[in-house]
N, C-alpha and C positions, 0 to 999 in steps of 0.2 A: 760243526755240523753242516756248514755250507757245502763241503765236498760231498757229503752223504746225499744231501738233497739234490745237488747237481747231477750226480750219477743216477739217482732214482728218476728224476724228471727226464733226463736224457734218454734213458732206456725206455721209459714209458712212451716218449714221443717216437722213438725209433719203431717200436712195436705198433703203436696205434696208427701212425701215419704211413710208415713204409710198408709194414706187413699189411696194413689196411688198404694200401693201393692194390695189392693182390686180391684181398678179400672182396673189395668193392668193385674192382675194375679190370682184373686181368683179362677178361674176355674182350675188353675194349682196347686197353693200352698194350696188352701182350707182355711177353717176357722183357722186352727192351724197356718198356715204360716202367715196369716194376723195378728193374735194375737201376734205372735212372732215379726213381723215387728214393731208393735206399741211399744212393750216392749223394743226392742233393740234400736229403734230410741230415745225413751225417756231416756233410760239409758245413751246413748252416749251424748245426749244434756245436761243431768243433770251435767255431769262432765265438759262439755265444757262451759256451761252458768251459772251453779250454782254459781260460784264465782262472777258473775256480777249481776245477778238479783234474784238468788234463783231458777231459772228455774221453774216457775209456769206453764207457757204456757197453762193456763186453767183458765177461769174466776171463776170456782167453787173452785179451789185450792186457788186463790187469795182471794175469799170471806172467806174461812176458815182461811187463814192467817190474814186477817183483823179482823175477829171476835175473833181470838185468841190473838189479840193485838201484832202480830208480825210486822205489817206494819201500817202506818196511812192511812187515807182516800185518801189523795192526791196521795200517791203512788199507792193505789189500783185502783183509776180511771185511772191513767197513764198506769198501767198494762192492764186494761180492754180494753182501746182504742187500745193499741199495739196488744193485742191478737186477737181482732176482725179484725183489719186490716190485720194481718198476716194470719188469717184463710181465709179471702177473697182472699188474694193474692195467697195462696196455691191452693185454689179452682180454681182461674183463670188460674193458671198453668195447672191444670188437664184438664180444659175445652179446653185450647189451644191444649194440647197433643191429646185430643180425637176428635178434629175437624181439625184444621190446621195441626196437626201432624199425622192425619189419624191413630190413635191408637184406637182399639176397647175398648169401655167402657163395661167391663164384668159384672158390677153391674147394668147397665141400668139406674142408677140415680146418677152417678158421686160419688158413695160412700155415698150418703145421708142416714140419718137414717129414719126409718119409723115403723109403726105398722099396724096391721090388718091381716097380713099373719100368724104369729105365736102367737101373743098376741093381745088383744084388748087395748083400750085406758087406762083403769085402770091398766092392767098388765104392759103396757109400762111405766107408771108413777112410779109404785112400783119398777120395776126392775132397772130403771135408778136411782131412789133415793138410793136404796140399794147399787148398784155398785159404785156410786159416793161417798156415805158414806165411803165405804171401802177404796177407793182410797185416799180421802182427810184425813181420819183418819190416814192412814199409813204415808202419807206425814208429817202431823203435829207431829206424834210420832217420826219418825226417824230424824226430824230436830229440835226437842226440845232440851233444855239444858240437860235434864235428859236422853233422849233416843238417842241423836245425835251419829251417827256412821259414820266411813269412808265408810261404805257400803250403805249409804243412797240412792245413785243413783241406786244401784242394787235392793234395796227393792222397790223403786218407779217404776222402769222399770218392775220388775217382777209382781207387783200387777196390773199394767196396762195390761200386757199380760194376767193375770189370769181373770180380769173382761171382757176382750174381748173374751176369751174362753167361758165364760158363756153367754155374751150378744149378740154376733154376730148372732147366730141363731134366736134370739128373736126380737131385735130392730136394729141390726147392731152395737150396742154399741156406745153411745154418751159419757157420763160422762164428756162432755166438750162442753159448748155452742158455743165456737168459732169454734171448729171442725165441729159442726153440721150446723151452720148458713151459712158458706161459700159455701159448696157444695149444700145446699138446694136452695140458691139464684140462682145458675146457673141451677140447675135441674128443678126448677119451679114445676108447677102442684100440685099434691096431696102431695108430700113430703114437699113442701114449706108451705102448709096449716097445716101440722103436726109439723113443726119445733118448735112451741112454747113449745111443750112437752119436747123437748130435750134442750131447754134453761131453762125452769122453773124447771124441775125435778132435773137436776144436781145441780142447785143452792140450792134447798131444801136439797139435800144430803150433800152439803158442809156446810150448816148451821148446820145440825144435827151432823156432824162430829166435828165441832168446839165446839158445845155444849157438846158433850160426852168426848172430849179430856181431860178437866180438871178433870174428874172423876178418871182418872188414872195418869195424869201428872198435877202437880200444874200449874195453870195459871201463865204465866211468860211474862215479858216485854222483848222482844228481837227482833233483826232485822233479818228478813228472807232474807234480801238483803245484802250480805257481801260487805264490803267496797272494792272498787277497789284499786289495788295497786298504790302507788304514782308513778308518772312519774319521771324519772330521770331529 
């Protein structure tokens, strides 16, 4: 269960702190500050949780790892359940802070994703597929046997910051179904009606990344979930 709790905790932290940076402070720190918050939170979480679960904290990343044969179906399902619970819990924390905590929601939608203001439905689908493709492709590359590096966490965090710099003005940047569903459930209304885009498109991006990865890196059977150290 360590892997389950690691993925749940990681996704909670990503939503509560990174999405929270937009909810509490986007008017102050702007798009760049929010993008850096996402990247820095993921970077820190990768080094903290990577030895336990691989620090996917994103259903699209888990799908990519599954299709790349890094994990089995049972592990993927366990991760998905943990990630969606964590995303919901993080959003619940944001909702509490903006109601009982009397903190202003500077996004107006609890940081939920949406389309229509900057891009239409088709544009939102395309941008989310492309941004998720890059994110998952980088993850699979820097955690593969051939490309593995001690700086994998930095690469993973930096690419998340980069995709947010591109995507925030367009869709708010999802690239993560668990990150999108939690806030949308609490925001309701139009954003809840649009959330299917931010669940489906990132999964398509993850699928495409896993399909492209063997073109540069030979398909390999390896665990993306490092074994936990033995207890004394």
